[in-house]
Backbone and ligand atoms as CSV (ligand in chain L), in Angstrom:
chain,resi,resn,atom,element,x,y,z
A,1,UNK,N,N,-7.037,4.652,2.550
A,1,UNK,CA,C,-6.998,4.309,1.112
A,1,UNK,C,C,-5.741,4.866,0.455
A,2,UNK,N,N,-4.986,3.989,-0.183
A,2,UNK,CA,C,-3.745,4.432,-0.821
A,2,UNK,C,C,-4.025,4.805,-2.272
A,3,UNK,N,N,-4.590,5.978,-2.478
A,3,UNK,CA,C,-5.003,6.332,-3.834
A,3,UNK,C,C,-3.932,7.111,-4.594
A,4,UNK,N,N,-3.026,7.766,-3.866
A,4,UNK,CA,C,-1.995,8.531,-4.557
A,4,UNK,C,C,-1.040,7.588,-5.267
A,5,UNK,N,N,-0.622,7.988,-6.479
A,5,UNK,CA,C,0.316,7.163,-7.233
A,5,UNK,C,C,1.588,7.981,-7.484
A,6,UNK,N,N,2.715,7.286,-7.497
A,6,UNK,CA,C,3.981,7.995,-7.612
A,6,UNK,C,C,4.843,7.438,-8.738
A,7,UNK,N,N,5.759,8.286,-9.209
A,7,UNK,CA,C,6.835,7.800,-10.064
A,7,UNK,C,C,8.111,8.406,-9.495
A,8,UNK,N,N,9.077,7.536,-9.216
A,8,UNK,CA,C,10.253,7.943,-8.465
A,8,UNK,C,C,11.477,7.929,-9.382
A,9,UNK,N,N,12.232,9.011,-9.314
A,9,UNK,CA,C,13.403,9.200,-10.158
A,9,UNK,C,C,14.544,8.246,-9.751
A,10,UNK,N,N,15.459,8.013,-10.684
A,10,UNK,CA,C,16.635,7.182,-10.414
A,10,UNK,C,C,17.349,7.696,-9.162
A,11,UNK,N,N,18.028,6.845,-8.454
A,11,UNK,CA,C,18.769,7.154,-7.227
A,11,UNK,C,C,17.882,7.163,-5.983
A,12,UNK,N,N,16.580,7.077,-6.172
A,12,UNK,CA,C,15.702,7.109,-4.998
A,12,UNK,C,C,14.985,5.773,-4.821
A,13,UNK,N,N,15.679,4.698,-5.176
A,13,UNK,CA,C,15.073,3.372,-5.129
A,13,UNK,C,C,14.590,2.972,-3.747
A,14,UNK,N,N,15.328,3.387,-2.721
A,14,UNK,CA,C,14.915,2.993,-1.367
A,14,UNK,C,C,13.600,3.641,-0.992
A,15,UNK,N,N,13.445,4.878,-1.411
A,15,UNK,CA,C,12.186,5.567,-1.127
A,15,UNK,C,C,11.029,4.864,-1.856
A,16,UNK,N,N,11.305,4.435,-3.088
A,16,UNK,CA,C,10.274,3.716,-3.855
A,16,UNK,C,C,9.837,2.464,-3.096
A,17,UNK,N,N,10.808,1.747,-2.535
A,17,UNK,CA,C,10.471,0.522,-1.796
A,17,UNK,C,C,9.595,0.829,-0.588
A,18,UNK,N,N,9.903,1.926,0.085
A,18,UNK,CA,C,9.099,2.299,1.258
A,18,UNK,C,C,7.670,2.642,0.861
A,19,UNK,N,N,7.528,3.367,-0.232
A,19,UNK,CA,C,6.168,3.726,-0.662
A,19,UNK,C,C,5.376,2.478,-1.021
A,20,UNK,N,N,6.052,1.504,-1.617
A,20,UNK,CA,C,5.366,0.246,-1.958
A,20,UNK,C,C,4.972,-0.516,-0.703
A,21,UNK,N,N,5.878,-0.551,0.284
A,21,UNK,CA,C,5.548,-1.230,1.544
A,21,UNK,C,C,4.303,-0.584,2.158
A,22,UNK,N,N,4.208,0.731,2.010
A,22,UNK,CA,C,3.041,1.440,2.556
A,22,UNK,C,C,1.798,1.268,1.683
A,23,UNK,N,N,1.971,0.567,0.567
A,23,UNK,CA,C,0.803,0.250,-0.255
A,23,UNK,C,C,0.551,1.207,-1.410
A,24,UNK,N,N,1.496,2.116,-1.670
A,24,UNK,CA,C,1.286,3.076,-2.745
A,24,UNK,C,C,1.841,2.557,-4.067
A,25,UNK,N,N,1.042,2.699,-5.102
A,25,UNK,CA,C,1.426,2.307,-6.457
A,25,UNK,C,C,2.578,3.215,-6.887
A,26,UNK,N,N,3.789,2.648,-6.948
A,26,UNK,CA,C,4.987,3.461,-7.158
A,26,UNK,C,C,5.857,2.880,-8.265
A,27,UNK,N,N,6.039,3.640,-9.325
A,27,UNK,CA,C,6.903,3.181,-10.402
A,27,UNK,C,C,8.322,3.660,-10.144
A,28,UNK,N,N,9.253,2.749,-10.383
A,28,UNK,CA,C,10.661,3.119,-10.233
A,28,UNK,C,C,11.502,2.250,-11.143
A,29,UNK,N,N,12.423,2.883,-11.830
A,29,UNK,CA,C,13.394,2.126,-12.599
A,29,UNK,C,C,14.610,3.031,-12.730
A,30,UNK,N,N,15.779,2.483,-12.397
A,30,UNK,CA,C,16.961,3.344,-12.375
A,30,UNK,C,C,17.316,3.851,-13.773
A,31,UNK,N,N,16.684,3.283,-14.803
A,31,UNK,CA,C,17.023,3.722,-16.158
A,31,UNK,C,C,16.040,4.756,-16.713
A,32,UNK,N,N,15.067,5.159,-15.904
A,32,UNK,CA,C,14.101,6.155,-16.386
A,32,UNK,C,C,14.802,7.430,-16.823
A,33,UNK,N,N,14.395,7.925,-17.982
A,33,UNK,CA,C,14.910,9.225,-18.400
A,33,UNK,C,C,13.846,10.270,-18.097
A,34,UNK,N,N,14.291,11.533,-18.054
A,34,UNK,CA,C,13.380,12.613,-17.651
A,34,UNK,C,C,12.098,12.659,-18.480
A,35,UNK,N,N,12.242,12.565,-19.804
A,35,UNK,CA,C,11.060,12.675,-20.674
A,35,UNK,C,C,10.053,11.574,-20.369
A,36,UNK,N,N,10.609,10.397,-20.046
A,36,UNK,CA,C,9.758,9.226,-19.755
A,36,UNK,C,C,8.990,9.439,-18.441
A,37,UNK,N,N,9.694,9.990,-17.462
A,37,UNK,CA,C,9.067,10.254,-16.166
A,37,UNK,C,C,7.930,11.258,-16.340
A,38,UNK,N,N,8.202,12.320,-17.091
A,38,UNK,CA,C,7.179,13.353,-17.291
A,38,UNK,C,C,5.981,12.795,-18.065
A,39,UNK,N,N,6.268,12.028,-19.113
A,39,UNK,CA,C,5.191,11.466,-19.937
A,39,UNK,C,C,4.324,10.515,-19.097
A,40,UNK,N,N,4.985,9.639,-18.331
A,40,UNK,CA,C,4.239,8.666,-17.520
A,40,UNK,C,C,3.413,9.366,-16.444
A,41,UNK,N,N,4.013,10.364,-15.814
A,41,UNK,CA,C,3.301,11.091,-14.759
A,41,UNK,C,C,2.059,11.758,-15.340
A,42,UNK,N,N,2.215,12.291,-16.541
A,42,UNK,CA,C,1.108,12.981,-17.199
A,42,UNK,C,C,-0.004,11.989,-17.557
A,43,UNK,N,N,0.380,10.880,-18.161
A,43,UNK,CA,C,-0.615,9.904,-18.614
A,43,UNK,C,C,-1.312,9.196,-17.466
A,44,UNK,N,N,-0.562,8.908,-16.407
A,44,UNK,CA,C,-1.129,8.086,-15.328
A,44,UNK,C,C,-1.427,8.882,-14.064
A,45,UNK,N,N,-1.336,10.195,-14.171
A,45,UNK,CA,C,-1.594,11.087,-13.025
A,45,UNK,C,C,-0.791,10.666,-11.797
A,46,UNK,N,N,0.519,10.587,-11.994
A,46,UNK,CA,C,1.397,10.211,-10.887
A,46,UNK,C,C,2.149,11.425,-10.373
A,47,UNK,N,N,2.423,11.410,-9.077
A,47,UNK,CA,C,3.235,12.452,-8.466
A,47,UNK,C,C,4.703,12.083,-8.704
A,48,UNK,N,N,5.478,13.037,-9.209
A,48,UNK,CA,C,6.897,12.778,-9.462
A,48,UNK,C,C,7.691,13.058,-8.185
A,49,UNK,N,N,8.604,12.145,-7.858
A,49,UNK,CA,C,9.505,12.377,-6.724
A,49,UNK,C,C,10.925,12.331,-7.268
A,50,UNK,N,N,11.670,13.398,-7.047
A,50,UNK,CA,C,13.007,13.483,-7.643
A,50,UNK,C,C,13.937,14.332,-6.798
A,51,UNK,N,N,15.242,14.254,-7.123
A,51,UNK,CA,C,16.212,15.174,-6.531
A,51,UNK,C,C,16.659,16.187,-7.581
A,52,UNK,N,N,16.109,16.059,-8.778
A,52,UNK,CA,C,16.561,16.856,-9.917
A,52,UNK,C,C,15.660,18.090,-10.076
A,53,UNK,N,N,16.216,19.236,-9.736
A,53,UNK,CA,C,15.411,20.460,-9.756
A,53,UNK,C,C,14.960,20.811,-11.171
A,54,UNK,N,N,15.826,20.532,-12.164
A,54,UNK,CA,C,15.475,20.834,-13.553
A,54,UNK,C,C,14.259,20.034,-13.991
A,55,UNK,N,N,14.262,18.757,-13.645
A,55,UNK,CA,C,13.124,17.882,-13.973
A,55,UNK,C,C,11.859,18.399,-13.285
A,56,UNK,N,N,12.011,18.779,-12.034
A,56,UNK,CA,C,10.870,19.252,-11.262
A,56,UNK,C,C,10.289,20.523,-11.896
A,57,UNK,N,N,11.162,21.416,-12.304
A,57,UNK,CA,C,10.678,22.657,-12.922
A,57,UNK,C,C,9.940,22.377,-14.224
A,58,UNK,N,N,10.485,21.469,-15.036
A,58,UNK,CA,C,9.806,21.125,-16.296
A,58,UNK,C,C,8.445,20.494,-16.033
A,59,UNK,N,N,8.410,19.626,-15.018
A,59,UNK,CA,C,7.146,18.961,-14.677
A,59,UNK,C,C,6.108,19.993,-14.222
A,60,UNK,N,N,6.561,20.929,-13.402
A,60,UNK,CA,C,5.623,21.933,-12.874
A,60,UNK,C,C,5.084,22.828,-13.983
A,61,UNK,N,N,5.927,23.109,-14.979
A,61,UNK,CA,C,5.464,23.918,-16.117
A,61,UNK,C,C,4.325,23.227,-16.862
A,62,UNK,N,N,4.339,21.901,-16.809
A,62,UNK,CA,C,3.268,21.149,-17.459
A,62,UNK,C,C,2.086,20.937,-16.521
A,63,UNK,N,N,2.158,21.540,-15.368
A,63,UNK,CA,C,1.061,21.426,-14.408
A,63,UNK,C,C,1.083,20.122,-13.619
A,64,UNK,N,N,2.242,19.447,-13.611
A,64,UNK,CA,C,2.325,18.169,-12.882
A,64,UNK,C,C,2.799,18.412,-11.459
A,65,UNK,N,N,2.417,17.499,-10.596
A,65,UNK,CA,C,2.825,17.578,-9.197
A,65,UNK,C,C,4.218,16.980,-9.063
A,66,UNK,N,N,5.105,17.710,-8.399
A,66,UNK,CA,C,6.472,17.204,-8.241
A,66,UNK,C,C,6.976,17.485,-6.833
A,67,UNK,N,N,7.608,16.508,-6.254
A,67,UNK,CA,C,8.152,16.638,-4.902
A,67,UNK,C,C,9.676,16.539,-4.964
A,68,UNK,N,N,10.353,17.569,-4.477
A,68,UNK,CA,C,11.824,17.575,-4.463
A,68,UNK,C,C,12.318,16.946,-3.167
A,69,UNK,N,N,13.146,15.936,-3.289
A,69,UNK,CA,C,13.701,15.291,-2.097
A,69,UNK,C,C,14.961,16.034,-1.673
A,70,UNK,N,N,15.023,16.334,-0.388
A,70,UNK,CA,C,16.185,16.980,0.197
A,70,UNK,C,C,17.445,16.157,-0.088
A,71,UNK,N,N,18.553,16.824,-0.456
A,71,UNK,CA,C,19.786,16.078,-0.766
A,71,UNK,C,C,20.259,15.174,0.380
A,72,UNK,N,N,19.906,15.512,1.617
A,72,UNK,CA,C,20.314,14.657,2.739
A,72,UNK,C,C,19.593,13.315,2.714
A,73,UNK,N,N,18.414,13.289,2.155
A,73,UNK,CA,C,17.663,12.078,1.906
A,73,UNK,C,C,17.640,11.115,3.083
A,74,UNK,N,N,17.028,11.573,4.149
A,74,UNK,CA,C,16.813,10.697,5.289
A,74,UNK,C,C,15.408,10.108,5.138
A,75,UNK,N,N,15.307,8.793,5.182
A,75,UNK,CA,C,14.030,8.147,4.879
A,75,UNK,C,C,12.900,8.633,5.791
A,76,UNK,N,N,13.156,8.642,7.100
A,76,UNK,CA,C,12.078,9.025,8.021
A,76,UNK,C,C,11.624,10.460,7.762
A,77,UNK,N,N,12.590,11.363,7.525
A,77,UNK,CA,C,12.233,12.757,7.242
A,77,UNK,C,C,11.451,12.890,5.951
A,78,UNK,N,N,11.923,12.181,4.927
A,78,UNK,CA,C,11.267,12.280,3.627
A,78,UNK,C,C,9.841,11.735,3.711
A,79,UNK,N,N,9.671,10.626,4.395
A,79,UNK,CA,C,8.323,10.064,4.541
A,79,UNK,C,C,7.419,11.037,5.311
A,80,UNK,N,N,8.003,11.686,6.320
A,80,UNK,CA,C,7.214,12.655,7.097
A,80,UNK,C,C,6.781,13.816,6.197
A,81,UNK,N,N,7.683,14.282,5.343
A,81,UNK,CA,C,7.334,15.382,4.430
A,81,UNK,C,C,6.242,14.954,3.450
A,82,UNK,N,N,6.376,13.733,2.940
A,82,UNK,CA,C,5.365,13.231,2.000
A,82,UNK,C,C,4.007,13.078,2.695
A,83,UNK,N,N,4.062,12.669,3.960
A,83,UNK,CA,C,2.818,12.502,4.708
A,83,UNK,C,C,2.125,13.847,4.886
A,84,UNK,N,N,2.910,14.869,5.155
A,84,UNK,CA,C,2.307,16.195,5.326
A,84,UNK,C,C,1.769,16.741,4.018
A,85,UNK,N,N,2.563,16.576,2.965
A,85,UNK,CA,C,2.175,17.203,1.703
A,85,UNK,C,C,1.069,16.438,0.978
A,86,UNK,N,N,1.162,15.126,0.969
A,86,UNK,CA,C,0.208,14.347,0.170
A,86,UNK,C,C,-0.697,13.465,1.018
A,87,UNK,N,N,-0.607,13.649,2.325
A,87,UNK,CA,C,-1.457,12.881,3.239
A,87,UNK,C,C,-1.251,11.374,3.076
A,88,UNK,N,N,-0.025,10.960,2.814
A,88,UNK,CA,C,0.165,9.515,2.732
A,88,UNK,C,C,0.099,8.936,4.145
A,89,UNK,N,N,-0.391,7.739,4.224
A,89,UNK,CA,C,-0.606,7.076,5.502
A,89,UNK,C,C,0.666,6.326,5.895
A,90,UNK,N,N,1.212,6.660,7.068
A,90,UNK,CA,C,2.472,6.040,7.484
A,90,UNK,C,C,2.263,4.778,8.323
A,91,UNK,N,N,1.105,4.155,8.158
A,91,UNK,CA,C,0.875,2.875,8.834
A,91,UNK,C,C,0.811,1.785,7.776
A,92,UNK,N,N,1.440,0.657,8.071
A,92,UNK,CA,C,1.403,-0.425,7.099
A,92,UNK,C,C,0.130,-1.245,7.281
A,93,UNK,N,N,-0.587,-1.380,6.201
A,93,UNK,CA,C,-1.720,-2.294,6.190
A,93,UNK,C,C,-1.243,-3.526,5.421
A,94,UNK,N,N,-0.996,-4.620,6.147
A,94,UNK,CA,C,-0.368,-5.777,5.505
A,94,UNK,C,C,-1.170,-6.318,4.329
A,95,UNK,N,N,-2.440,-6.047,4.306
A,95,UNK,CA,C,-3.220,-6.565,3.187
A,95,UNK,C,C,-3.247,-5.609,1.992
A,96,UNK,N,N,-2.691,-4.404,2.177
A,96,UNK,CA,C,-2.681,-3.451,1.064
A,96,UNK,C,C,-1.261,-3.206,0.563
A,97,UNK,N,N,-0.270,-3.741,1.283
A,97,UNK,CA,C,1.116,-3.473,0.925
A,97,UNK,C,C,1.449,-4.081,-0.437
A,98,UNK,N,N,2.405,-3.462,-1.135
A,98,UNK,CA,C,2.801,-3.946,-2.471
A,98,UNK,C,C,4.197,-4.540,-2.428
A,99,UNK,N,N,4.530,-5.280,-3.465
A,99,UNK,CA,C,5.847,-5.891,-3.563
A,99,UNK,C,C,6.903,-4.791,-3.652
A,100,UNK,N,N,7.876,-4.807,-2.726
A,100,UNK,CA,C,8.873,-3.742,-2.715
A,100,UNK,C,C,9.823,-3.857,-3.902
A,101,UNK,N,N,9.875,-5.023,-4.529
A,101,UNK,CA,C,10.756,-5.223,-5.677
A,101,UNK,C,C,10.137,-4.723,-6.977
A,102,UNK,N,N,8.851,-5.037,-7.174
A,102,UNK,CA,C,8.281,-4.806,-8.512
A,102,UNK,C,C,6.962,-4.051,-8.515
A,103,UNK,N,N,6.475,-3.644,-7.348
A,103,UNK,CA,C,5.226,-2.868,-7.264
A,103,UNK,C,C,3.979,-3.726,-7.502
A,104,UNK,N,N,4.167,-5.064,-7.586
A,104,UNK,CA,C,3.009,-5.938,-7.799
A,104,UNK,C,C,2.111,-5.992,-6.574
A,105,UNK,N,N,0.890,-6.438,-6.784
A,105,UNK,CA,C,-0.055,-6.602,-5.682
A,105,UNK,C,C,0.292,-7.902,-4.950
A,106,UNK,N,N,0.253,-7.869,-3.617
A,106,UNK,CA,C,0.538,-9.083,-2.847
A,106,UNK,C,C,-0.764,-9.825,-2.555
A,107,UNK,N,N,-0.686,-11.130,-2.666
A,107,UNK,CA,C,-1.843,-11.960,-2.346
A,107,UNK,C,C,-1.523,-12.769,-1.107
A,108,UNK,N,N,-2.497,-12.890,-0.239
A,108,UNK,CA,C,-2.285,-13.663,0.978
A,108,UNK,C,C,-2.285,-15.142,0.615
A,109,UNK,N,N,-1.205,-15.855,0.990
A,109,UNK,CA,C,-1.125,-17.271,0.623
A,109,UNK,C,C,-0.999,-18.168,1.848
A,110,UNK,N,N,-1.046,-17.574,3.026
A,110,UNK,CA,C,-0.951,-18.379,4.241
A,110,UNK,C,C,-1.216,-17.483,5.429
A,111,UNK,N,N,-1.118,-18.046,6.628
A,111,UNK,CA,C,-1.394,-17.302,7.845
A,111,UNK,C,C,-0.605,-16.011,7.945
A,112,UNK,N,N,0.667,-16.119,7.669
A,112,UNK,CA,C,1.559,-14.973,7.839
A,112,UNK,C,C,2.430,-14.864,6.588
A,113,UNK,N,N,1.816,-15.075,5.452
A,113,UNK,CA,C,2.601,-15.198,4.230
A,113,UNK,C,C,1.856,-14.563,3.058
A,114,UNK,N,N,2.609,-13.772,2.296
A,114,UNK,CA,C,2.028,-13.110,1.129
A,114,UNK,C,C,2.932,-13.374,-0.073
A,115,UNK,N,N,2.329,-13.417,-1.252
A,115,UNK,CA,C,3.142,-13.623,-2.444
A,115,UNK,C,C,2.809,-12.567,-3.487
A,116,UNK,N,N,3.854,-12.090,-4.154
A,116,UNK,CA,C,3.656,-11.083,-5.190
A,116,UNK,C,C,2.975,-11.732,-6.395
A,117,UNK,N,N,1.909,-11.084,-6.862
A,117,UNK,CA,C,1.169,-11.646,-7.989
A,117,UNK,C,C,1.961,-11.503,-9.287
A,118,UNK,N,N,2.984,-10.659,-9.286
A,118,UNK,CA,C,3.741,-10.433,-10.513
A,118,UNK,C,C,5.069,-11.210,-10.526
A,119,UNK,N,N,5.954,-10.950,-9.538
A,119,UNK,CA,C,7.280,-11.600,-9.585
A,119,UNK,C,C,7.350,-12.845,-8.697
A,120,UNK,N,N,6.264,-13.136,-7.998
A,120,UNK,CA,C,6.135,-14.357,-7.182
A,120,UNK,C,C,7.003,-14.371,-5.917
A,121,UNK,N,N,7.613,-13.236,-5.589
A,121,UNK,CA,C,8.402,-13.203,-4.364
A,121,UNK,C,C,7.478,-13.400,-3.152
A,122,UNK,N,N,7.970,-14.162,-2.164
A,122,UNK,CA,C,7.150,-14.448,-0.979
A,122,UNK,C,C,7.593,-13.547,0.178
A,123,UNK,N,N,6.634,-13.015,0.903
A,123,UNK,CA,C,6.900,-12.142,2.042
A,123,UNK,C,C,6.258,-12.713,3.293
A,124,UNK,N,N,6.886,-12.460,4.419
A,124,UNK,CA,C,6.244,-12.801,5.686
A,124,UNK,C,C,6.648,-11.767,6.713
A,125,UNK,N,N,5.874,-11.718,7.789
A,125,UNK,CA,C,6.127,-10.734,8.826
A,125,UNK,C,C,7.138,-11.317,9.785
A,126,UNK,N,N,8.411,-11.080,9.542
A,126,UNK,CA,C,9.456,-11.638,10.396
A,126,UNK,C,C,10.051,-10.576,11.302
A,127,UNK,N,N,11.276,-10.839,11.731
A,127,UNK,CA,C,11.931,-9.907,12.644
A,127,UNK,C,C,12.124,-8.514,12.025
A,128,UNK,N,N,12.336,-8.510,10.702
A,128,UNK,CA,C,12.579,-7.225,10.033
A,128,UNK,C,C,11.388,-6.276,10.168
A,129,UNK,N,N,10.233,-6.847,10.510
A,129,UNK,CA,C,9.039,-6.029,10.635
A,129,UNK,C,C,9.208,-4.939,11.671
A,130,UNK,N,N,9.918,-5.281,12.750
A,130,UNK,CA,C,10.127,-4.284,13.809
A,130,UNK,C,C,10.911,-3.094,13.292
A,131,UNK,N,N,11.899,-3.375,12.454
A,131,UNK,CA,C,12.704,-2.297,11.875
A,131,UNK,C,C,11.824,-1.365,11.058
A,132,UNK,N,N,10.950,-1.959,10.272
A,132,UNK,CA,C,10.048,-1.161,9.446
A,132,UNK,C,C,9.172,-0.290,10.339
A,133,UNK,N,N,8.623,-0.886,11.358
A,133,UNK,CA,C,7.730,-0.128,12.235
A,133,UNK,C,C,8.469,0.968,12.986
A,134,UNK,N,N,9.725,0.697,13.366
A,134,UNK,CA,C,10.495,1.729,14.077
A,134,UNK,C,C,10.706,2.960,13.206
A,135,UNK,N,N,11.059,2.729,11.948
A,135,UNK,CA,C,11.262,3.854,11.020
A,135,UNK,C,C,9.958,4.630,10.850
A,136,UNK,N,N,8.859,3.893,10.749
A,136,UNK,CA,C,7.574,4.566,10.525
A,136,UNK,C,C,7.145,5.366,11.758
A,137,UNK,N,N,7.449,4.840,12.933
A,137,UNK,CA,C,7.113,5.573,14.160
A,137,UNK,C,C,7.929,6.864,14.214
A,138,UNK,N,N,9.193,6.751,13.803
A,138,UNK,CA,C,10.066,7.929,13.753
A,138,UNK,C,C,9.484,8.964,12.769
A,139,UNK,N,N,9.077,8.467,11.616
A,139,UNK,CA,C,8.505,9.363,10.602
A,139,UNK,C,C,7.220,10.009,11.120
A,140,UNK,N,N,6.371,9.197,11.774
A,140,UNK,CA,C,5.104,9.737,12.297
A,140,UNK,C,C,5.365,10.831,13.324
A,141,UNK,N,N,6.375,10.618,14.185
A,141,UNK,CA,C,6.636,11.621,15.219
A,141,UNK,C,C,7.132,12.912,14.578
A,142,UNK,N,N,7.816,12.798,13.438
A,142,UNK,CA,C,8.280,14.018,12.760
A,142,UNK,C,C,7.151,14.747,12.066
A,143,UNK,N,N,6.154,14.006,11.628
A,143,UNK,CA,C,4.995,14.674,11.018
A,143,UNK,C,C,4.376,15.573,12.078
A,144,UNK,N,N,4.254,15.040,13.293
A,144,UNK,CA,C,3.632,15.812,14.358
A,144,UNK,C,C,4.512,16.970,14.810
A,145,UNK,N,N,5.817,16.697,15.002
A,145,UNK,CA,C,6.671,17.746,15.559
A,145,UNK,C,C,6.956,18.869,14.566
A,146,UNK,N,N,6.847,18.587,13.259
A,146,UNK,CA,C,7.146,19.636,12.282
A,146,UNK,C,C,5.900,20.233,11.667
A,147,UNK,N,N,4.789,19.954,12.257
A,147,UNK,CA,C,3.518,20.442,11.698
A,147,UNK,C,C,3.598,21.940,11.428
A,148,UNK,N,N,3.241,22.300,10.214
A,148,UNK,CA,C,3.164,23.726,9.887
A,148,UNK,C,C,4.470,24.348,9.421
A,149,UNK,N,N,5.588,23.640,9.536
A,149,UNK,CA,C,6.850,24.238,9.092
A,149,UNK,C,C,6.923,24.171,7.572
A,150,UNK,N,N,7.662,25.080,6.988
A,150,UNK,CA,C,7.726,25.097,5.526
A,150,UNK,C,C,8.952,24.325,5.062
A,151,UNK,N,N,8.761,23.050,4.881
A,151,UNK,CA,C,9.873,22.204,4.457
A,151,UNK,C,C,9.875,22.105,2.944
A,152,UNK,N,N,10.765,21.295,2.417
A,152,UNK,CA,C,10.786,20.972,0.996
A,152,UNK,C,C,11.022,22.182,0.099
A,153,UNK,N,N,11.582,23.231,0.643
A,153,UNK,CA,C,11.920,24.353,-0.221
A,153,UNK,C,C,13.428,24.431,-0.419
A,154,UNK,N,N,14.132,23.664,0.371
A,154,UNK,CA,C,15.575,23.603,0.217
A,154,UNK,C,C,16.276,24.879,0.638
A,155,UNK,N,N,15.580,25.770,1.301
A,155,UNK,CA,C,16.205,27.047,1.666
A,155,UNK,C,C,16.584,27.111,3.130
A,156,UNK,N,N,16.081,26.184,3.913
A,156,UNK,CA,C,16.338,26.265,5.351
A,156,UNK,C,C,17.282,25.168,5.815
A,157,UNK,N,N,18.502,25.534,6.135
A,157,UNK,CA,C,19.449,24.514,6.588
A,157,UNK,C,C,19.191,24.096,8.030
A,158,UNK,N,N,18.146,24.632,8.633
A,158,UNK,CA,C,17.812,24.352,10.028
A,158,UNK,C,C,17.771,22.838,10.295
A,159,UNK,N,N,18.414,22.443,11.387
A,159,UNK,CA,C,18.324,21.040,11.787
A,159,UNK,C,C,19.218,20.123,10.967
A,160,UNK,N,N,20.121,20.695,10.208
A,160,UNK,CA,C,20.974,19.896,9.331
A,160,UNK,C,C,21.827,18.885,10.110
A,161,UNK,N,N,22.386,19.365,11.238
A,161,UNK,CA,C,23.256,18.483,12.020
A,161,UNK,C,C,22.517,17.218,12.462
A,162,UNK,N,N,21.324,17.462,12.948
A,162,UNK,CA,C,20.531,16.347,13.456
A,162,UNK,C,C,20.217,15.366,12.320
A,163,UNK,N,N,19.901,15.930,11.165
A,163,UNK,CA,C,19.535,15.094,10.024
A,163,UNK,C,C,20.685,14.171,9.643
A,164,UNK,N,N,21.926,14.722,9.602
A,164,UNK,CA,C,23.000,13.843,9.143
A,164,UNK,C,C,23.280,12.736,10.160
A,165,UNK,N,N,23.101,13.049,11.417
A,165,UNK,CA,C,23.299,12.011,12.420
A,165,UNK,C,C,22.247,10.900,12.216
A,166,UNK,N,N,21.019,11.344,11.998
A,166,UNK,CA,C,19.935,10.383,11.811
A,166,UNK,C,C,20.109,9.548,10.559
A,167,UNK,N,N,20.623,10.181,9.500
A,167,UNK,CA,C,20.675,9.395,8.269
A,167,UNK,C,C,21.709,8.291,8.393
A,168,UNK,N,N,22.704,8.527,9.249
A,168,UNK,CA,C,23.677,7.460,9.477
A,168,UNK,C,C,22.976,6.229,10.061
A,169,UNK,N,N,22.194,6.482,11.094
A,169,UNK,CA,C,21.454,5.393,11.728
A,169,UNK,C,C,20.545,4.723,10.711
A,170,UNK,N,N,19.825,5.561,9.958
A,170,UNK,CA,C,18.820,4.943,9.100
A,170,UNK,C,C,19.462,4.226,7.913
A,171,UNK,N,N,20.700,4.596,7.553
A,171,UNK,CA,C,21.380,3.838,6.495
A,171,UNK,C,C,21.575,2.382,6.922
A,172,UNK,N,N,21.967,2.221,8.190
A,172,UNK,CA,C,22.125,0.846,8.687
A,172,UNK,C,C,20.800,0.122,8.629
A,173,UNK,N,N,19.780,0.824,9.076
A,173,UNK,CA,C,18.464,0.208,9.121
A,173,UNK,C,C,17.979,-0.098,7.717
A,174,UNK,N,N,18.246,0.827,6.789
A,174,UNK,CA,C,17.794,0.624,5.420
A,174,UNK,C,C,18.473,-0.615,4.824
A,175,UNK,N,N,19.762,-0.766,5.145
A,175,UNK,CA,C,20.474,-1.937,4.633
A,175,UNK,C,C,19.800,-3.201,5.140
A,176,UNK,N,N,19.430,-3.131,6.390
A,176,UNK,CA,C,18.736,-4.252,7.024
A,176,UNK,C,C,17.417,-4.544,6.299
A,177,UNK,N,N,16.666,-3.491,6.051
A,177,UNK,CA,C,15.372,-3.665,5.377
A,177,UNK,C,C,15.585,-4.245,3.990
A,178,UNK,N,N,16.598,-3.732,3.286
A,178,UNK,CA,C,16.838,-4.210,1.936
A,178,UNK,C,C,17.189,-5.688,1.910
A,179,UNK,N,N,17.933,-6.088,2.910
A,179,UNK,CA,C,18.352,-7.471,2.920
A,179,UNK,C,C,17.150,-8.397,3.161
A,180,UNK,N,N,16.244,-7.923,4.010
A,180,UNK,CA,C,15.225,-8.853,4.487
A,180,UNK,C,C,13.846,-8.676,3.893
A,181,UNK,N,N,13.547,-7.478,3.464
A,181,UNK,CA,C,12.174,-7.284,2.964
A,181,UNK,C,C,12.033,-7.933,1.595
L,1,ZN,ZN,ZN,6.961,-8.545,-7.070
């Protein structure tokens, strides 16, 4: 069940798209201002995801849940961290997935075809699906291999080299996903 809801700060649009693909109700707009993010998170009980430490501190003072994204921002790593912290499910349920463009609910309109109930964009499970699954498998393996480590504190540069190598690969993949999803 994808019950957790998120609001994602500007600059993290790709992460927002991934959360929507995974079926999580995720608000994102590159024009969101800090006050708006905090107000919306408070009213709609959404978890804030940001790279802005100041925003995160203000949110926490109000008792809101906030997740700081590592500046390296590798999708598979970030998804693995979110899975550990908020128990998000890293498997795609095609019938629960949301529109990656607008967060709308997808309706099944054919054998292998879904349409966004809001922006009417049509989706199908094509070749790009493998790319999505590969990233998720990578993320799942990191959830297992990093079990129990204290991530998301920004204090441990451990594994930095590996991360930058990986983010290069995943940038290509992300471009691919953006083009096709
Ligand atoms: Zn849509």
